[in-house]
C-alpha positions as CSV (number, residue, x, y, z in Angstrom):
1,M,96.1,98.9,152.3
2,N,97.9,95.5,153.0
3,T,96.7,93.5,150.0
4,W,98.0,90.2,151.4
5,L,95.7,90.4,154.4
6,N,92.8,92.4,153.1
7,I,92.3,90.2,150.1
8,W,90.7,87.7,152.6
9,V,87.9,90.0,153.8
10,R,87.6,92.8,151.1
11,P,88.5,91.1,147.8
12,R,86.7,93.6,145.6
13,Q,88.3,96.7,147.2
14,V,91.7,95.1,147.0
15,M,91.2,94.2,143.3
16,K,90.0,97.6,142.5
17,Q,93.2,99.0,144.1
18,E,95.5,96.5,142.2
19,L,93.9,97.3,138.9
20,E,94.3,100.9,139.3
21,K,98.0,100.3,140.2
22,A,98.5,98.3,137.1
23,R,97.5,101.3,135.0
24,I,100.5,103.2,136.5
25,E,103.3,100.7,136.7
26,E,104.4,97.5,135.0
27,R,104.1,94.6,137.4
28,R,104.4,91.5,135.2
29,W,107.5,90.1,136.9
30,Q,106.1,90.7,140.4
31,L,102.9,88.7,139.3
32,F,105.1,86.0,137.8
33,W,107.0,85.4,141.0
34,I,103.8,85.3,143.2
35,A,102.4,82.9,140.8
36,F,105.6,80.8,140.8
37,A,105.9,80.7,144.6
38,S,102.1,79.8,144.9
39,S,102.4,77.0,142.4
40,A,105.5,75.6,143.9
41,L,104.2,75.7,147.4
42,V,100.9,74.1,146.5
43,F,102.7,71.3,144.7
44,F,104.9,70.8,147.7
45,V,102.0,70.5,150.1
46,D,100.0,68.2,147.9
47,Y,102.9,66.1,146.7
48,D,102.8,62.4,147.3
49,E,104.7,59.3,146.1
50,M,104.5,55.6,146.3
51,F,107.8,55.4,148.1
52,I,109.5,57.7,150.5
53,P,111.2,60.2,148.3
54,E,114.3,62.2,149.0
55,Y,113.9,65.9,149.8
56,R,116.2,66.7,147.0
57,Y,113.9,65.1,144.5
58,I,110.9,66.8,146.0
59,M,112.6,70.2,145.7
60,I,113.5,69.8,142.1
61,S,109.9,68.6,141.3
62,T,108.6,71.5,143.3
63,L,110.7,74.1,141.3
64,I,109.7,72.7,137.9
65,S,106.0,72.6,139.0
66,G,106.3,76.3,140.1
67,L,107.7,77.3,136.7
68,V,105.0,75.4,134.8
69,G,102.3,76.6,137.1
70,A,103.3,80.3,136.8
71,L,103.2,80.2,133.1
72,F,99.7,78.6,133.3
73,W,98.3,81.1,135.7
74,I,100.0,84.1,134.1
75,F,99.1,83.3,130.5
76,V,96.7,80.5,129.9
77,I,94.0,81.1,132.6
78,P,93.7,84.9,132.1
79,W,93.2,84.5,128.4
80,V,90.5,81.8,128.9
81,Y,88.8,83.9,131.6
82,K,88.8,87.0,129.3
83,W,87.5,84.9,126.4
84,V,84.7,83.1,128.3
85,G,84.0,86.1,130.5
86,S,83.3,88.3,127.5
87,W,80.3,86.0,126.4
88,L,78.7,87.0,129.7
89,G,79.3,90.7,129.3
90,G,82.6,90.9,131.0
91,K,84.7,93.9,130.3
92,G,88.2,92.9,131.6
93,S,91.2,92.6,129.5
94,V,93.8,89.8,129.6
95,V,95.9,92.1,131.8
96,D,93.0,92.7,134.2
97,L,92.3,89.0,134.5
98,R,96.0,88.3,135.0
99,I,96.0,90.7,138.0
100,A,92.7,89.3,139.2
101,V,93.9,85.7,139.2
102,V,97.3,86.3,140.9
103,N,95.9,88.5,143.5
104,S,92.7,86.7,144.3
105,Y,93.8,83.1,143.9
106,N,97.6,82.8,143.9
107,K,98.2,85.1,146.8
108,P,95.7,83.4,149.2
109,M,96.8,80.0,148.0
110,L,100.5,81.0,148.7
111,I,99.6,82.0,152.3
112,V,97.6,78.8,152.9
113,S,100.4,76.6,151.6
114,A,103.1,78.5,153.5
115,L,101.1,77.9,156.7
116,C,101.2,74.2,156.1
117,V,105.0,73.9,155.5
118,P,106.0,74.1,159.1
119,F,103.6,71.3,160.0
120,I,104.9,69.2,157.1
121,L,108.4,69.6,158.4
122,V,107.3,68.2,161.8
123,I,106.0,65.0,160.1
124,G,109.1,64.7,157.8
125,E,109.4,62.7,154.6
126,K,106.7,60.2,155.4
127,Y,104.1,63.0,154.9
128,F,104.8,62.6,151.2
129,L,103.7,58.9,151.0
130,H,100.7,58.1,149.0
131,P,97.9,56.7,151.2
132,L,97.7,53.6,148.9
133,S,101.5,53.0,149.0
134,P,102.5,49.6,150.2
135,V,105.2,51.4,152.2
136,A,102.5,53.5,153.9
137,L,101.2,50.5,155.6
138,E,104.5,50.0,157.3
139,V,104.8,53.6,158.5
140,T,103.3,54.7,161.8
141,Y,102.4,58.2,162.9
142,T,102.8,59.3,166.5
143,P,99.8,61.0,168.1
144,M,101.4,64.4,167.6
145,E,102.0,63.7,164.0
146,M,98.4,62.6,163.4
147,I,97.2,65.8,165.0
148,V,99.5,67.8,162.7
149,A,98.4,65.9,159.7
150,L,94.8,66.7,160.6
151,L,95.6,70.3,161.0
152,I,97.2,70.4,157.5
153,G,94.0,68.9,156.1
154,I,91.8,71.5,157.9
155,I,94.0,74.4,156.7
156,N,94.0,73.1,153.1
157,I,90.3,72.6,152.9
158,V,89.2,75.9,154.5
159,G,91.9,77.8,152.6
160,L,90.9,76.3,149.3
161,V,87.2,77.1,149.7
162,W,87.9,80.6,150.9
163,S,90.4,81.2,148.1
164,I,87.8,80.1,145.5
165,V,85.3,82.5,146.9
166,I,87.9,85.3,146.9
167,N,88.8,84.4,143.3
168,L,85.2,84.6,142.1
169,H,85.0,88.2,143.6
170,G,88.3,89.1,142.1
171,I,87.3,87.9,138.6
172,G,84.0,89.7,139.1
173,E,85.8,93.0,139.8
174,A,88.0,92.6,136.8
175,H,85.1,91.8,134.5
176,Q,82.7,94.3,136.2
177,F,80.1,91.7,137.0
178,S,78.9,89.7,140.0
179,A,80.6,86.8,141.8
180,W,77.8,84.6,140.8
181,K,78.4,85.4,137.2
182,S,82.1,84.6,137.8
183,L,80.9,81.2,139.1
184,L,78.9,80.6,135.9
185,M,81.9,81.5,133.8
186,C,84.1,79.0,135.7
187,V,81.3,76.3,135.2
188,I,81.4,77.0,131.5
189,V,85.2,76.8,131.5
190,F,85.1,73.5,133.4
191,A,82.4,72.0,131.1
192,F,84.5,73.1,128.0
193,V,87.6,71.4,129.4
194,L,85.6,68.3,130.3
195,V,84.2,67.9,126.8
196,L,87.6,68.5,125.3
197,V,89.3,65.8,127.5
198,L,86.5,63.3,126.8
199,A,86.6,64.1,123.0
200,I,90.3,63.4,122.9
201,G,90.6,60.7,125.5
202,L,87.7,58.4,124.5
203,P,88.9,57.7,120.9
204,L,92.4,57.0,122.3
205,G,91.1,54.6,124.9
206,F,92.3,56.6,128.0
207,F,89.2,55.8,130.0
208,R,89.0,52.1,129.4
């Protein structure tokens, strides 16, 4: 089974296969590089700046973000999902959740971001300008570039929503519960993070 393609339409079957493989062979580095590439490309596609940046600067920032993102998806998120999921009766281990996150989220987002890269290269450096940048007001897009930018937006939105749905099924398979319970788990995680941010940020005046 080609997991890169089938994860889009049969996420639970793919996850079951990947979890079985993990019991036979160590795949930590493979998972790391997938998470790294996914994080780097997502950053590249979403990157914006107030002034037109050089490609060299973008590439360095992309590599650093890829490394940080890989560590986040490989270590932090699986632990959080294992911890919170266990409150809802989840049976997955940290390793199971690591495999689920990389295969059901990082892989799809890697494909989505990779599809956007050729379109970004058509637009060039001005693609990375922040919409509110004063420089952006002086930059004009050709009709072709406007169509390409619209395609990038459509690919990103559809890909992100689809990846989230896939991820919910992947987490559900790892924890042996439904995608709806996976959604509840993610809502709990989001609420916990929000409360934590507010508890730290309000006393320090971050939201004034």
